[in-house]
Backbone bond lengths (Angstrom), bond angles and torsions (degrees), N, CA, C in turn:
res aa  C-N    CA-C-N  psi(-1)  N-CA   C-N-CA  omega(-1)  CA-C   N-CA-C  phi
1 X - - - 1.440 - - 1.516 109.71 -
2 X 1.297 114.94 143.67 1.457 121.47 177.13 1.528 107.55 -130.78
3 X 1.315 117.03 128.87 1.459 122.84 177.25 1.525 108.34 -112.63
4 X 1.331 116.65 132.44 1.465 120.32 174.49 1.523 108.76 -141.86
5 X 1.319 116.86 155.83 1.465 121.01 175.81 1.520 109.30 -69.98
6 X 1.330 115.17 154.23 1.467 119.11 172.35 1.516 108.88 -134.77
7 X 1.297 117.47 166.26 1.459 122.90 -176.50 1.528 112.71 -103.46
8 X 1.323 118.37 6.37 1.464 120.90 -176.92 1.516 113.21 -80.14
9 X 1.322 117.92 -21.55 1.450 121.18 -179.17 1.518 114.03 89.86
10 X 1.316 117.87 0.78 1.462 121.13 176.95 1.534 109.20 -142.69
11 X 1.333 116.76 155.78 1.468 119.85 -178.75 1.525 112.07 -72.40
12 X 1.331 115.24 148.03 1.463 121.23 176.41 1.516 108.75 -135.99
13 X 1.341 115.45 155.26 1.455 120.30 179.05 1.523 109.87 -130.93
14 X 1.329 115.72 136.14 1.449 122.79 171.27 1.520 107.72 -114.58
15 X 1.308 116.78 143.01 1.458 120.41 -173.55 1.519 110.22 -129.86
16 X 1.327 115.57 128.70 1.464 122.15 177.28 1.524 107.01 -118.85
17 X 1.325 115.81 119.29 1.463 121.19 179.43 1.529 107.58 -123.62
18 X 1.342 117.35 94.85 1.464 120.71 -179.62 1.532 111.90 -65.29
19 X 1.305 115.71 160.09 1.464 120.58 -177.09 1.517 113.32 -67.49
20 X 1.320 117.72 -47.41 1.469 122.11 -177.21 1.530 112.00 45.80
21 X 1.299 116.88 37.48 1.469 123.51 -179.95 1.525 112.40 58.10
22 X 1.335 116.84 30.86 1.461 121.69 177.04 1.518 109.04 -102.64
23 X 1.315 115.54 160.96 1.464 120.28 -178.91 1.527 110.36 -77.47
24 X 1.314 115.36 164.05 1.463 120.76 176.67 1.526 110.39 -61.80
25 X 1.305 117.03 -34.85 1.465 121.50 178.27 1.530 109.95 -61.25
26 X 1.321 117.10 -45.62 1.464 121.16 -179.83 1.531 111.03 -65.76
27 X 1.328 117.31 -41.21 1.466 120.31 178.45 1.522 111.30 -63.64
28 X 1.318 117.05 -44.70 1.462 120.62 -179.83 1.528 111.28 -66.12
29 X 1.318 117.61 -37.76 1.466 120.88 177.27 1.529 110.20 -61.54
30 X 1.333 116.40 -44.69 1.454 120.73 179.15 1.526 110.69 -63.50
31 X 1.323 117.37 -43.01 1.473 120.84 176.89 1.524 111.30 -58.36
32 X 1.324 116.33 -46.81 1.473 120.41 -179.95 1.518 111.50 -61.13
33 X 1.315 117.69 -41.23 1.460 121.30 -179.79 1.523 111.21 -64.49
34 X 1.306 117.10 -46.46 1.465 120.26 -178.94 1.527 110.63 -66.29
35 X 1.321 117.55 -42.05 1.472 120.37 177.47 1.518 111.53 -61.44
36 X 1.315 117.62 -38.86 1.458 121.31 179.78 1.530 110.83 -66.40
37 X 1.309 118.03 -40.98 1.463 121.26 176.31 1.528 109.41 -62.82
38 X 1.310 116.86 -43.06 1.465 121.63 176.86 1.524 110.19 -58.56
39 X 1.322 117.17 -48.73 1.464 121.75 -176.62 1.524 111.69 -64.64
40 X 1.332 116.91 -45.02 1.468 121.12 -176.02 1.518 114.07 -77.14
41 X 1.314 116.61 -43.39 1.460 120.78 -166.22 1.524 115.43 -107.81
42 X 1.294 118.51 -34.61 1.466 120.25 -168.26 1.523 114.31 -105.15
43 X 1.298 118.61 -39.32 1.457 122.11 -168.41 1.531 113.23 -62.49
44 X 1.321 119.05 -44.59 1.458 121.02 -176.32 1.525 112.77 -67.73
45 X 1.327 117.39 -32.26 1.461 121.36 -176.46 1.520 112.75 -96.77
46 X 1.289 116.17 0.86 1.463 122.30 -174.03 1.526 111.32 -83.25
47 X 1.332 118.32 133.21 1.472 119.51 170.29 1.533 109.82 -66.83
48 X 1.296 117.24 177.69 1.472 121.68 -179.35 1.521 109.82 -72.90
49 X 1.308 115.52 74.95 1.459 123.07 179.98 1.516 109.74 -121.67
50 X 1.316 115.04 155.52 1.458 121.63 168.17 1.519 106.95 -97.17
51 X 1.297 116.28 132.03 1.458 122.30 177.51 1.518 107.76 -117.27
52 X 1.317 116.61 126.08 1.461 121.71 175.15 1.526 107.06 -115.26
53 X 1.323 115.77 122.29 1.459 121.78 -179.50 1.524 108.03 -112.22
54 X 1.315 115.99 127.39 1.463 121.38 173.24 1.516 106.75 -113.86
55 X 1.324 115.28 113.47 1.462 120.61 -176.91 1.521 110.96 -69.19
56 X 1.313 115.33 141.75 1.462 121.39 176.82 1.523 109.29 -95.26
57 X 1.282 116.08 165.16 1.459 122.49 -178.38 1.527 111.49 -55.51
58 X 1.339 117.11 -37.82 1.462 121.61 -177.20 1.528 112.39 -67.22
59 X 1.322 117.25 -22.01 1.471 120.88 -177.28 1.527 112.24 -64.69
60 X 1.325 117.51 -27.92 1.463 119.91 179.96 1.525 112.05 -62.60
61 X 1.320 117.67 -34.89 1.461 121.81 -177.63 1.525 112.78 -92.18
62 X 1.320 117.90 -9.69 1.465 121.48 -175.55 1.520 110.99 -74.35
63 X 1.311 114.94 146.50 1.465 120.54 175.26 1.525 108.67 -79.39
64 X 1.333 115.34 162.53 1.460 121.57 -178.08 1.525 111.23 -56.48
65 X 1.324 116.89 -44.58 1.473 120.01 -178.33 1.526 111.69 -64.08
66 X 1.318 117.69 -36.64 1.470 120.79 178.27 1.525 110.52 -67.68
67 X 1.331 117.49 -41.65 1.469 120.79 176.81 1.528 110.02 -61.57
68 X 1.323 115.98 -44.49 1.464 121.48 -179.72 1.532 110.54 -60.34
69 X 1.314 117.09 -48.31 1.464 121.06 -179.41 1.527 111.35 -61.47
70 X 1.316 117.38 -41.30 1.469 120.97 179.24 1.530 111.40 -64.02
71 X 1.327 116.61 -44.94 1.464 119.81 -179.61 1.521 111.79 -65.63
72 X 1.329 116.91 -42.23 1.464 120.05 179.55 1.527 111.33 -67.58
73 X 1.320 117.80 -38.95 1.464 120.94 178.47 1.524 110.39 -65.08
74 X 1.315 116.46 -41.52 1.458 120.52 179.58 1.525 110.40 -64.35
75 X 1.341 116.18 -41.38 1.472 120.47 179.28 1.519 110.76 -63.45
76 X 1.333 117.35 -43.58 1.468 120.99 178.16 1.528 110.78 -59.71
77 X 1.308 116.63 -43.22 1.467 121.03 -179.80 1.524 111.03 -62.85
78 X 1.321 117.11 -40.98 1.460 120.99 -179.91 1.519 110.58 -66.94
79 X 1.329 117.83 -43.48 1.459 120.74 -178.72 1.530 111.59 -68.13
80 X 1.322 117.64 -35.26 1.457 120.36 177.95 1.527 111.51 -69.81
81 X 1.318 115.93 -36.13 1.468 120.07 -179.02 1.536 111.32 -74.22
82 X 1.328 116.41 -31.82 1.463 119.35 -174.23 1.444 111.69 -102.65
């Protein structure tokens, strides 16, 4: 994940989901899961930052709750550090 300031005044997210020899169905499922976590948990509380997420190979096998916990933990760490 990469966080940077933006000048738009609202948070934005970019998503990179590499193939890793997975099917289009698996890639789209992972995209939908990450976008849903962003929409529900991160976007409303997010400062005007750009967030770029690059999914790792392990994310394809992860359950929704595990993805959610990882994203929220990473966000907490970034906010505490900055």
